[in-house]
N, C-alpha and C positions, 0 to 999 in steps of 0.2 A: 055395793055394786049389785045390780039386779041380775046381771048375766055372769055365768061362770067363765073363767079364763079359757080361751080357745073355743068357746061354743060357736063362735061365728065361722069357724073353719069346718069344712066337711071332713069326716073321718076317712082314712085311707085303708082299704082292705089289704090283707097279706097278698092277695092275688095281684092287686094293682101295684104294690111295691115290687113284686117279683117281675112283673111285666116291664116296669120302668128300668129295673136293673138290667134285664136282658137287652133292652134297647141300647143302654149305655155300654154294654159289652161289645156291641158292634160285631156280632157273629161268633164271638168266643163262647165256648161251652160253659154254661152256668156252673155245673157240678165240678168240672175239672178246674175251673178258674177260682171259684169262691168257696167251695165246700172242702173242708179239711177233715181227714179221718185220723183219729187218735189210736194209740195202742190199745185202748179200752174198747175199740170198736164203735166209738161214738162219732158221728159226723157233726162237725161244727159248722153251722149255717151262717151266712153273712148277716142275717137279721132274725129276730124272734118277735112274734106278734100275738096279740090277744086272740086272733082267730085260731091259733094253734094251741091255745092254752086250755087244757082239759085236766089240770092237775090241781088238787086242793090238799095241801098239807102245811100247817103252820107249826112253828116251834112252840112248845108250851112256854107261857110267861114264867120267867124265873128271876131270882135275884141277880143283881149285877155280878159279873164274873170276878173271881178273886185273882189278884196278883199273887202268884205262888212262888215260894222259895224252896229249893231242894237242898237238904242237908244230910250228909252221910254220918251216921251215929257211930263214930269210932271212939274217940276220946270224949267221955261224957261231959267233963267240965268245959272243954273247949266248945263242944256243940251247944251246951246251955248258953254259954256266952255269945256264940254266933247267932243262936235263935233269938235271943233278946235284942241283939244288935240289928238284925234284919227286920224284925217287927217294928222297931223304932224307926227304921229307915224306909218303911212303906210296905213291907210284905204283909199280905192279908190272910194268907194261909201257909201252912208248912207241910212239906213233903219230906217225911223222915224215913230214911233207909236204914233198916236194922240188919247188919250183916251176919250176926251170930247170936246164939242163945246164951248170952251172958247176963246173969241176973243184975249186974251193975248197971246195965243199959236202962233198967227200969227207973233208975234215979233221975234220968232225964225227964221222963214223963211226970214224976213226982214233983220235980222242980218247977214245971210249967202248969201245975194243977189249977192255979188261980188265974191263969191267962185264958182268955176266951177264944184265942185264935184257932180256927178249924184245923184239924190234922188229917193228913193221909199218911198212914203207916205202912210202908212196904217192907215185908218180911222176907228175907232171902234164904230161909231155912224152914224146916218142918219140925216143930217141937211143941207138943201139946201142953206140956207143963209150963213152958215159958209163956205161951199164948194165954193160958189160964191166969197167970200172974199179971200179964199185961192187961187183960180184961179187968182184973180186980183193981189195978191202979187207975184205969181210965173210967171205971164205973162211977157214976154219979158226978163226974166232972161236967160242968155246965158248958160243954162245947160239942161241936159236930166232929165225929171221928169216923173216918173210913179206913177199913183194914185191907191190906194188900197181900193176901196169901193165895198164890196162884200155881198149883201143881202142874196144870196143863202148859203154862208158859215155861216152867222149869223143864218139862220133858222136851218141848219144842226147841228151846234155846240151848240146852246142855246135852240132850240125847238120852238123859236118864231122869227117872222120877227122883223126888227127894229120898224116898225109901222104896216104895213100890206103889202101884196104882191103888190097890185095896186100902192100904194104910193111909196114903195121902188123901184119898177121898173120905175116909172115915174122919180124919182130922178136919177136913173141910166142912163136913156135916156138923161136927161138934162145935166148931168155931162159929158157924152160922147161927147157932142157938145161944151164943154168949150174949149177955146183956149189952155190952159195948159194941159188938159187931153184929147185932141181931139182923137176920135175914139178908146178910150182905154177900155179894158175889164180886170177886175181883177178876177182871180180864185185862191183861197187859198185852195190847196188840201192837206195840211199837215195833216189835221184831219184824212184822210182816212188811212194814214200810222201809225200815233201815236195812233190810236184806235185799231189797229190790223188787218187791211185789208190786204189781199194778194196783191202782186204786180199787178196782172191782175185786181183786184178790184180797186186799186188805179188809174190805168190808165183809166179804164172804167168809174169810178165815176167822175174823173177829166174831162174826155171828155164830159160826160153827163151834168156835172155842167156848162161847157163852152157852151154846146148846148142850155141850157135854155136862156142864154143871146143872143145867135145868133138868137134864135126864136123871142125874143123881138125886136131886131133890124130889123129882116126880116119883121115884121108886121108894122114897123114904115114907115111913108110916105117918110122919107129921104132916099136917095140912098146911101147905105154903100158899097163902093167898096174896101176900104182898112181899115184894123183894126190892132191895136196893142194889143196883148194879153199878159198880165203879169201873169205868171203861177208860183205859189209858192209851193214848194214841199219838203217833208222830205225824207232823204236818210237813208236806213237801212244798216245792216252789211253784206248783201249778195253781195259781191263786184262786181262780173261780172254781176249779175242780175240787180244791181242798175245802172250800166253803160248802160246796154241795155234798162232799163226802160225809161231813158231820151230820148234815141234815138227813142224808140218805140212811145213815146208821140209826138215827132216831126212828125213822120210818120203819126200818127193818125190825128193830127191837119191838116196836109197837105191834107189828104183825105177829111176831113170835110170841109175845106175851098173850095175845088173844088166843093162840092155839093152845097154850097151857092154862088159859083161864086164870091168869095171875096178873096183878097190878105191878108194874115195874117202874120204879123211880130211877132214872138214868142220870148218873153223875159223870160227866166227861171231863177228864184231865188231859189237856193237850199240851204238847211241847214241840218245838221245831225238830226237823229231821237232822240227823248227823250225816246222812248219806251224801249231801252236797257240800259239806264243810271241807275247807282246804287249809293246809298249813302255809301255803304261799299266798301272798296277797290276802292275808287273813282278815283284814278289815272288811272285806266283802262279806264275811260271815255275818256281820252286823246288819247289813242290808237284807241278806237272806232271811235271818231270823225275824226281822221286823215284819216283813210281808207275811211270813208264815204264822206269826202270832196274830196278825190282823185276820188271816183266814180263820184261825181258830175262834177268835172273838165273834166275827160275823157269822160263823157257822153254828154258834150256840154253845161253845165250850163253857163249862161252869168254872173250872180252874184253869189258869194258863201259866205254865212255867216256861221261862225262857232259858236258852242255853248261852253260855258265855262265848264270845267270839273266839277264845283260845281254848275252848273246852277239850279239844282232842289232843292238844300238845303241851298244855301247861297244867301244873297242879292248881288246885283251887287257890285263887288269890283275890284279894279285896277289890282290886281295880276291875278285873273281868266280871266279878259277881255284881259290882255296883252298876257297871254299864248295862248289863243284861236286865237288872231290875229296873233301872231308870228308863229303858226302852218301853217297858210295860207301863210305868207310871206316866210317861209322856202320852202314850196312847189313851190312858184313862183320864188323866187330869188336864191335859192340854189339848188332846184331840177329841175328847168327849165320847170315847167309844163305849161308855157305859150309860149314856143318856137316852138311847133309843132302844126299845125292846124289838128284837127281830127285824133289823133294818133291811134285810134282803127279801123279806116277804113280798111277793108280787113282782119280783124280778123274773121276767119270762125266761131269760137265758139260764139263770141259776136254778130255777124251778124245773126247767126242762132237763138240765144236767142231773139234778137230784133224782128225778123219776127214772132216767135212763140208767144211772149208776145203780140205783136200787134194784131195778129189774134185772140187770146183768149179774149183779152180785147174788141176787136171789136164785138165779139159774145155776150159778156155781155152787151155792149152798145146797140146793136140792140134789145136785150130782154127788156132793160129798155125803149127804145123808143116805142117798140110795146106795152108796158104796160103804155102808156100815159106820159112817160117822167120821169125825175129824181125827180122833185118836187112832182109829184103825187105819186111816189113810196116811197118817204120819208113819206108822209102823210099816206100811207098804212102800213108803218113799214117794208117794204121788204128790203130796203137798210140796215137799222139798224140790221135786223135779220141776213143778210149775213155776215156783219162785225163781229157781236157778235159770230157767229159760228166759223169764222176763228180765232178770238181772243182767244176763249176758247180752241181750239185745240192747239194753240201756247202756251198758259199758261200751259196747261197740260204737254206739253213737257218740259217746264222749271221746273215745280214742280217735275217731275219724273227724271230729270237730262238728258233726251234725248237731250235737247237743252241746251248748256252750257252758263252760265253767270259766267265768272271767278270772284272769290271773293264772289260769292253768293251761287252757288250750286256746285262749284268745286274749290279746292285750297283756301278755305276760311280761313281767319285768325280769329279765335275765340276770340283773344285778342282785336280785333277792338271794339271801343266803340264810338257810334255816337249820343246817346240820348242828350248829352249836346252841340252838335255842329250844331243843326238844327235851322238855322235862319228863314227858310221858311218851311211850312208844305208840305212835299214831296209826299203826297198821294192824290188820287182822292177825290175831294170835291164834295159832292152831296147836293144840296139845294132843299128843298121841295117848289116847286112853280108850278103854273099852266102853262102848255105849250100846244102849238098846236099839236106838235108831240113829240115823244120820241127823245131826243137829242142824238147825237153820241158823246161819251165821250172818251177823251184821258186817257190812263192808262199805266203805266210802268209795264213791266214784272216782275221786282224785288219786287214789292210792297208786295205781300203776305209773301215772305221770309223775307223781311226787317221788317215787323211788328212783326213776330215771334221773331226775334233777338232783336228788341227793347224791347219787353215784357220781354225777358230773362234778359236784362240789368237791368231792374227795380227790378227783383227778385234776381239777382246775380250781384250786383254792383262790379265794379273793379276800381282800382286807375288809370289804363291805359286808355287813351282816345286819339282820333285823334285831331290834331290841325285844 
């Protein structure tokens, strides 16, 4: 063909589109009728056009995302068996959670030394001697290893440091110089989403969280010119916003790296949110996690871990884990979500969202830094207050039905019975203990409605129950 497709048609300007829309509205106000404002303070317009496109930021080309499987390293022999099984069934990377400094746990990593599957190792304690031994075991293994030691997350989520700020950061500095974890920083930002923070808050707090570690490295005598940042994040149900969220974080980290004059390789591990999971009509959780994983993939996540549909109320089980893994395998192998690099580049709506989210998050970040930084504001309770305010507004929308949770506040099946099927306690657990700060607590939106229904089950028992 000598002519490009559509060349015979005249282009239509944004102004012409808007004029046509206003004519079709027949006197109705354009902004009141078609422009919606979000809690993030972003106005969603009815159309986006190249005339308004003044934003240039592309994701870096990267290898295809990994199908990730999370394993809790409690019983070493069982976890070794599970690891080999899930790799055989399609897992391409492993997320290993180490709960305690038990030397026997090192046997797991020894057993997999010949396996090339990349590892993300999340350590739930602070023990330099154990980390030294872990480094020794992983050293010279021909695989990619990311380490997850995150004292700031420990403070924010539990209200206390592992030991104290000075010691925790000393251990952080030392592990960042280990051969297996060299130049690595871990930021677990899932907490800010699962506790009810707005997207712009999640971005700002994740960036401020990272900045605390960059400040520590900046004050160190060693010259840090290149860093590997492991960023763990939860994905909510606002599909396009979640895609833009990941892109916006890459943009923000790129800007922060330029301030410190350091090269940062950002590795994003994404997983669905627990906040919108429900125990009633629990199969809906599969639909939620599918779109949330899609947001992560399209937003440029490097590793994607899915949550089982029964994650919040059942113990780990083969069926739930297999379904969650297969959701990712279908997206990759049957929907071809790994065949196109950066498929959302050039999408005016998403790129506009990316720019606006980044700008608003940067404004919050600057306020935090002007207030002596993230840790200081945690101790003052300002971060907790902001998240609590956002969470309460969101909860009120669920309780009133303005925000829909299918099966809970809309299209609910009153014959569902769950009281006999709860293997895990699905609600927020609060323990009375002394803490340095008020912890940020994760809480699902469905909890108040679920408690009401469970109470009714006790007073009005039925023979019908869910399997």
